[in-house]
N, C-alpha and C positions, 0 to 999 in steps of 0.2 A: 241853357245848353240843350234841354229837352226840346225846347221850341225850335232851336236851330236844326236839330235832327229831323223834326217833323216837317219843317219847311223844305229841307233837302230831299226828304223822301217824297213829298208832294210834287216837287219839281221833277224828280226822276221818273215818277209815274204819270206825268202830265203829257203823255203822247196821245195822239188822236185815237189810236186803236184801243188804248187802255180805257179812255173815257167812254168810248162807244161800247166797249165790252161790259164795263160796269153798269152803264145805263141799260143795256139789253138784259143783262142778268137780273138786275133789280126789277125791271118791267116783267120779265118772264116769271120770276118768283111771285110777283103780285098777281099776275094772271092765273098762275097755277093755284095759288091759295084761294083766290076768288072763286075759281071753278070748283074747288073742293068744297067750299062752304055752300055754294049754290047747287051742288050736285050735278052739274053738267060736265060731261067729259068732252075732250076735244082739244085740239091745238089751235093756237092763234098764229096768224101771219104777222111778221114784223113790218108795219106800214111806214117805218121811219124813213125809208129810202137811203139810209146810210150804206156806204159801200161795205161789202163783205170780203174779207181778205182770207 
């Protein structure tokens, strides 16, 4: 039953915008953490070319 709920939730969240958003958030979190460890401040530009809505 838990597996079925997990599959339904995954299918419900499987829209293009959701996947792009999760990917961008994960990448931005990685870049922020990396910049904090390396001591460099600054923002990065998202070069993925994905549409922004």
